[in-house]
C-alpha positions in Angstrom: 0.0 0.1 -0.1 1.2 3.4 -0.6 1.1 6.3 1.7 1.3 10.0 1.1 2.9 11.6 4.1 1.3 15.1 4.6 1.9 17.9 6.9 -0.7 20.3 8.2 1.0 23.5 9.2 -0.7 26.4 11.0 0.7 29.8 10.8 0.3 33.1 13.0 0.0 35.0 9.8 -2.9 33.3 8.1 -4.7 30.2 7.4 -3.3 26.5 7.8 -1.3 25.1 4.8 -1.6 21.4 3.6 1.5 19.9 2.1 1.9 16.5 0.5 5.5 15.8 1.2 6.5 12.1 0.4 4.8 9.2 -1.3 6.5 6.0 0.1 5.4 2.1 0.1 4.5 0.7 3.5 3.2 -2.7 4.6 0.6 -0.7 6.7 -0.4 2.4 8.7 1.8 1.9 11.9 5.0 1.5 9.8 4.1 4.9 8.4 3.5 6.3 11.6 6.8 4.9 12.8 8.7 6.2 9.7 7.0 9.9 10.8 8.2 9.3 14.5 11.8 8.5 13.2 12.0 11.3 10.8 10.0 14.2 12.3 12.8 16.5 12.4 13.9 15.9 8.8 10.3 16.3 7.7 9.8 19.4 9.5 13.0 21.3 8.9 12.3 22.7 5.6 9.1 24.3 6.9 11.0 25.7 9.8 13.4 27.2 7.1 10.7 28.7 4.9 8.0 29.8 7.5 10.6 30.8 10.7 8.7 32.3 13.6 5.5 32.4 11.5 5.2 28.7 12.1 2.7 28.2 15.0 2.2 24.4 14.9 2.3 21.3 12.8 1.0 17.7 12.6 1.8 15.1 10.2 -0.6 12.3 8.6 -0.3 9.3 6.8 -2.8 9.1 3.8 -3.1 5.9 2.2 -3.2 5.0 -1.4 -3.8 1.4 -3.0 -1.5 0.1 -5.4 -3.6 -0.9 -8.5 
């Protein structure tokens, strides 16, 4: 099964932003969440560099896509 790792970013200056980060194949949802847990800073760093002090909060999600 393919998963798209997405980031939901909230900013002080405006509305929340939704970014699709990576499309990766995992055996299941837990493996995707484990990947996020182990790579959270690498996934977040580009957004810290882009938005700086305007970044208010973030959350990562695993959205599954079936491999047809």
